[in-house]
MDTraj code that builds the backbone (N, CA, C; nanometers):
import mdtraj as md
import numpy as np

residues = "UNK UNK UNK UNK UNK UNK UNK UNK UNK UNK UNK UNK UNK UNK UNK UNK UNK UNK UNK UNK UNK UNK UNK UNK UNK UNK UNK UNK UNK UNK UNK UNK UNK UNK UNK UNK UNK UNK UNK UNK UNK UNK UNK UNK UNK UNK UNK UNK UNK UNK UNK UNK UNK UNK UNK UNK UNK UNK UNK UNK UNK UNK UNK UNK UNK UNK UNK UNK UNK UNK UNK UNK UNK UNK UNK UNK UNK UNK UNK UNK UNK UNK UNK UNK UNK UNK UNK".split()
xyz = np.array([
    [0.0930, -0.0839, 0.0351],
    [0.0069, -0.0159, -0.0024],
    [0.1130, 0.1192, -0.0307],
    [0.0682, 0.2029, -0.0772],
    [0.1349, 0.3523, -0.0549],
    [0.1316, 0.4596, -0.0158],
    [0.1619, 0.5330, -0.0310],
    [0.1170, 0.6481, 0.1190],
    [0.0287, 0.7257, 0.0555],
    [0.0409, 0.7539, -0.0823],
    [-0.1208, 0.7595, -0.1705],
    [-0.2050, 0.7288, -0.0781],
    [-0.1936, 0.6160, -0.1573],
    [-0.3755, 0.4787, -0.0931],
    [-0.3542, 0.5115, 0.0983],
    [-0.3206, 0.5488, 0.2179],
    [-0.3450, 0.5965, 0.3035],
    [-0.4304, 0.7335, 0.3139],
    [-0.3606, 0.7816, 0.2402],
    [-0.4249, 0.9155, 0.2221],
    [-0.5100, 0.9375, 0.1728],
    [-0.5788, 0.8836, 0.0860],
    [-0.6747, 0.8500, 0.0432],
    [-0.7769, 0.8369, 0.1229],
    [-0.7413, 0.7036, 0.1961],
    [-0.8030, 0.6367, 0.3248],
    [-0.8697, 0.7422, 0.3922],
    [-0.6891, 0.8309, 0.5164],
    [-0.8004, 0.9033, 0.5520],
    [-0.9258, 1.0015, 0.5499],
    [-0.8485, 1.0209, 0.4265],
    [-1.0225, 1.1835, 0.3306],
    [-1.0898, 1.0676, 0.3607],
    [-1.0935, 0.9575, 0.3390],
    [-1.2639, 0.8579, 0.3566],
    [-1.2866, 0.8775, 0.5278],
    [-1.2565, 0.8129, 0.5663],
    [-1.2512, 0.8109, 0.7178],
    [-1.2382, 0.9372, 0.8213],
    [-1.2312, 1.0349, 0.7328],
    [-1.2558, 1.2795, 0.7743],
    [-1.3446, 1.2772, 0.7303],
    [-1.3897, 1.2274, 0.7102],
    [-1.5288, 1.2771, 0.6218],
    [-1.6768, 1.2407, 0.7147],
    [-1.6245, 1.0547, 0.7215],
    [-1.7348, 0.9972, 0.8476],
    [-1.6978, 1.0374, 0.9677],
    [-1.6135, 1.0735, 1.0527],
    [-1.6057, 1.1421, 1.2203],
    [-1.7199, 1.2278, 1.1505],
    [-1.6936, 1.2148, 1.3587],
    [-1.7432, 1.0873, 1.3861],
    [-1.8176, 0.9543, 1.3243],
    [-1.6762, 0.8429, 1.2995],
    [-1.7597, 0.7241, 1.2706],
    [-1.8952, 0.7467, 1.2118],
    [-1.9488, 0.6578, 1.1544],
    [-2.0308, 0.6131, 1.1021],
    [-2.1925, 0.7233, 1.2589],
    [-2.1725, 0.8311, 1.2536],
    [-2.2617, 0.9376, 1.3284],
    [-2.3538, 1.0278, 1.2600],
    [-2.2856, 1.0071, 1.1247],
    [-2.3550, 1.0840, 1.0833],
    [-2.4835, 1.0271, 0.9037],
    [-2.5737, 1.0912, 0.9579],
    [-2.7253, 1.0572, 0.9208],
    [-2.6851, 0.9903, 0.7286],
    [-2.5484, 1.1050, 0.6079],
    [-2.5458, 1.0661, 0.5612],
    [-2.4734, 0.9139, 0.4987],
    [-2.4121, 0.8558, 0.5864],
    [-2.3874, 0.7746, 0.5338],
    [-2.4757, 0.6678, 0.5262],
    [-2.6227, 0.6645, 0.5966],
    [-2.7186, 0.5294, 0.6579],
    [-2.7211, 0.5925, 0.7960],
    [-2.9078, 0.5269, 0.8057],
    [-2.9207, 0.5606, 0.9493],
    [-3.0048, 0.4111, 1.0297],
    [-3.0078, 0.3501, 0.9218],
    [-3.0924, 0.1997, 0.9305],
    [-2.9728, 0.1106, 1.0354],
    [-3.0821, 0.0000, 1.1053],
    [-2.9690, -0.1492, 1.1545],
    [-2.8979, -0.1658, 1.0477],
    [-2.9582, -0.1545, 0.8629],
    [-2.8851, -0.2553, 0.8055],
    [-2.7934, -0.1563, 0.7976],
    [-2.7679, -0.0292, 0.7548],
    [-2.7552, 0.0514, 0.7652],
    [-2.5782, 0.0440, 0.7620],
    [-2.5981, 0.0189, 0.9194],
    [-2.4976, 0.0501, 0.9956],
    [-2.4522, -0.1178, 1.0105],
    [-2.5296, -0.1672, 1.0238],
    [-2.4267, -0.2951, 0.9625],
    [-2.3564, -0.3364, 0.9034],
    [-2.4047, -0.3011, 0.8279],
    [-2.2994, -0.2702, 0.6271],
    [-2.2041, -0.1847, 0.6658],
    [-2.2209, -0.1371, 0.7790],
    [-2.0862, -0.0209, 0.7458],
    [-1.9670, -0.0715, 0.8436],
    [-1.9630, -0.2054, 0.9212],
    [-1.9163, -0.2208, 1.0442],
    [-1.9403, -0.4473, 0.9877],
    [-1.8337, -0.4197, 1.1000],
    [-1.7605, -0.5490, 1.0822],
    [-1.7682, -0.5762, 1.1517],
    [-1.8248, -0.7488, 1.1701],
    [-1.8994, -0.8115, 1.3430],
    [-1.8408, -0.7647, 1.4531],
    [-1.6953, -0.7533, 1.4304],
    [-1.6269, -0.7287, 1.5398],
    [-1.5920, -0.6337, 1.6145],
    [-1.6690, -0.5193, 1.4774],
    [-1.5912, -0.3285, 1.5587],
    [-1.6768, -0.3400, 1.6942],
    [-1.6137, -0.2417, 1.6931],
    [-1.6117, -0.1263, 1.8608],
    [-1.5966, -0.0258, 1.8660],
    [-1.6271, 0.0224, 1.9338],
    [-1.5940, 0.1924, 2.0129],
    [-1.5180, 0.1882, 2.0719],
    [-1.4449, 0.2902, 2.0517],
    [-1.3717, 0.2762, 2.2213],
    [-1.4232, 0.4972, 2.2765],
    [-1.4528, 0.4739, 2.3653],
    [-1.5395, 0.5639, 2.3761],
    [-1.4045, 0.7307, 2.4327],
    [-1.4108, 0.8607, 2.4720],
    [-1.3195, 0.8911, 2.5426],
    [-1.2738, 0.9211, 2.7063],
    [-1.2872, 0.8419, 2.7336],
    [-1.3425, 0.7698, 2.8814],
    [-1.1870, 0.6550, 2.8746],
    [-1.2001, 0.5596, 2.7401],
    [-1.1730, 0.4704, 2.7148],
    [-1.2403, 0.3033, 2.7344],
    [-1.3507, 0.3392, 2.7450],
    [-1.4541, 0.2538, 2.7715],
    [-1.4390, 0.1461, 2.6253],
    [-1.5181, 0.0306, 2.6109],
    [-1.4875, -0.0223, 2.4973],
    [-1.6195, -0.0518, 2.4996],
    [-1.7166, -0.0085, 2.3586],
    [-1.8627, -0.0185, 2.3229],
    [-1.8346, -0.1592, 2.1907],
    [-1.8642, -0.2487, 2.2708],
    [-1.8868, -0.3652, 2.1413],
    [-2.0152, -0.2824, 2.0033],
    [-2.0093, -0.3814, 1.9335],
    [-2.1273, -0.3379, 1.8191],
    [-2.2380, -0.2864, 1.8119],
    [-2.3579, -0.4069, 1.8928],
    [-2.4650, -0.4430, 1.9101],
    [-2.4610, -0.2800, 2.0242],
    [-2.3691, -0.2536, 2.0917],
    [-2.4530, -0.1413, 2.2136],
    [-2.4583, -0.0187, 2.1520],
    [-2.3002, -0.0157, 1.9808],
    [-2.2746, 0.1445, 1.9418],
    [-2.3980, 0.1407, 1.8383],
    [-2.4199, 0.0704, 1.7426],
    [-2.5545, 0.0683, 1.6840],
    [-2.7104, 0.0410, 1.7491],
    [-2.7251, 0.0508, 1.8654],
    [-2.8432, 0.0825, 1.9547],
    [-2.8733, 0.2258, 1.9967],
    [-2.7608, 0.2361, 2.0393],
    [-2.7479, 0.3689, 2.0760],
    [-2.7348, 0.4474, 1.9447],
    [-2.6803, 0.4317, 1.8047],
    [-2.6876, 0.5258, 1.7381],
    [-2.8539, 0.5398, 1.6719],
    [-2.9582, 0.4264, 1.6879],
    [-3.0069, 0.4032, 1.6109],
    [-3.1738, 0.5375, 1.6984],
    [-3.1503, 0.5714, 1.8295],
    [-3.2044, 0.5692, 1.9657],
    [-3.1487, 0.7493, 1.8986],
    [-2.9974, 0.8135, 1.8145],
    [-3.0250, 0.9585, 1.8925],
    [-3.0280, 0.9557, 1.6902],
    [-3.0556, 0.8871, 1.5889],
    [-3.0929, 0.9574, 1.4883],
    [-3.2243, 0.9711, 1.5018],
    [-3.3366, 0.9445, 1.5556],
    [-3.4554, 0.9965, 1.6399],
    [-3.4015, 1.1719, 1.6753],
    [-3.3544, 1.1732, 1.6758],
    [-3.3143, 1.3106, 1.7293],
    [-3.2592, 1.4326, 1.6148],
    [-3.2916, 1.5447, 1.5588],
    [-3.1732, 1.5908, 1.5144],
    [-3.0121, 1.6224, 1.4890],
    [-2.9424, 1.5849, 1.3930],
    [-2.7656, 1.5513, 1.4142],
    [-2.7954, 1.6897, 1.4625],
    [-2.6607, 1.6938, 1.5890],
    [-2.5681, 1.7358, 1.6615],
    [-2.4058, 1.7544, 1.4958],
    [-2.3841, 1.9282, 1.5149],
    [-2.2645, 1.8501, 1.4433],
    [-2.1536, 1.9431, 1.4794],
    [-2.1617, 1.9948, 1.5883],
    [-2.0206, 2.0020, 1.6821],
    [-1.9937, 1.9321, 1.7168],
    [-1.9385, 1.8043, 1.7244],
    [-1.8598, 1.7003, 1.7294],
    [-1.7446, 1.7642, 1.7189],
    [-1.6136, 1.7648, 1.8284],
    [-1.5416, 1.7759, 1.8107],
    [-1.4517, 1.6636, 1.7575],
    [-1.3431, 1.6535, 1.6856],
    [-1.2427, 1.5722, 1.5995],
    [-1.1672, 1.6400, 1.5261],
    [-1.0195, 1.5925, 1.5920],
    [-0.8922, 1.6315, 1.5277],
    [-0.7654, 1.5709, 1.5014],
    [-0.7012, 1.6025, 1.4818],
    [-0.5438, 1.4591, 1.4565],
    [-0.6031, 1.4106, 1.4057],
    [-0.6226, 1.3774, 1.3037],
    [-0.6480, 1.2395, 1.2426],
    [-0.5455, 1.1469, 1.2474],
    [-0.5352, 1.0570, 1.2037],
    [-0.4189, 0.9456, 1.1193],
    [-0.4444, 0.8779, 1.0778],
    [-0.3317, 0.7573, 1.0355],
    [-0.3845, 0.5681, 0.9227],
    [-0.2632, 0.5405, 0.9744],
    [-0.2217, 0.4213, 0.9959],
    [-0.1184, 0.4027, 1.0108],
    [-0.1197, 0.2290, 0.9268],
    [-0.0365, 0.1797, 0.8886],
    [-0.0398, 0.0677, 0.8689],
    [0.0336, -0.0288, 0.9499],
    [-0.1071, -0.1231, 0.9474],
    [-0.0780, -0.2285, 1.0716],
    [0.0671, -0.3633, 0.9968],
    [0.0778, -0.3851, 0.8700],
    [0.1086, -0.4633, 0.8376],
    [0.1763, -0.4741, 0.7056],
    [0.3214, -0.4537, 0.6280],
    [0.3770, -0.4610, 0.5583],
    [0.2707, -0.5386, 0.3905],
    [0.1989, -0.6318, 0.4229],
    [0.0941, -0.6609, 0.3206],
    [0.0087, -0.7752, 0.3468],
    [-0.0344, -0.7795, 0.2622],
    [-0.1620, -0.8299, 0.2785],
    [-0.1989, -0.9699, 0.2852],
    [-0.3109, -1.0082, 0.3220],
    [-0.3317, -1.2159, 0.3170],
    [-0.4475, -1.2498, 0.2425],
    [-0.4978, -1.1005, 0.2423],
    [-0.6268, -1.0767, 0.2053],
    [-0.6624, -1.1342, 0.0004],
])
top = md.Topology()
chain = top.add_chain()
for i, resn in enumerate(residues, 1):
    res = top.add_residue(resn, chain, resSeq=i)
    for name in ("N", "CA", "C"):
        top.add_atom(name, md.element.get_by_symbol(name[0]), res)
traj = md.Trajectory(xyz[None], top)
């Protein structure tokens, strides 16, 4: 993977931040499940780990209200985990 690929990935992730919290990328259970892996989890500001089912259930509740646009997101970065892919 080239540095260009990493920059492209970072750009796409930045558009979604706070990740999966934007209605524009889908707001149904099916949408949220499609954009997350079965082992997806989120780490909150406190450091607590939230499993996929918990995150999806909470997002479905939040989506019933108008979307907030003041989530602070900054200092984005992406890192290669391995030199090669086995996929």
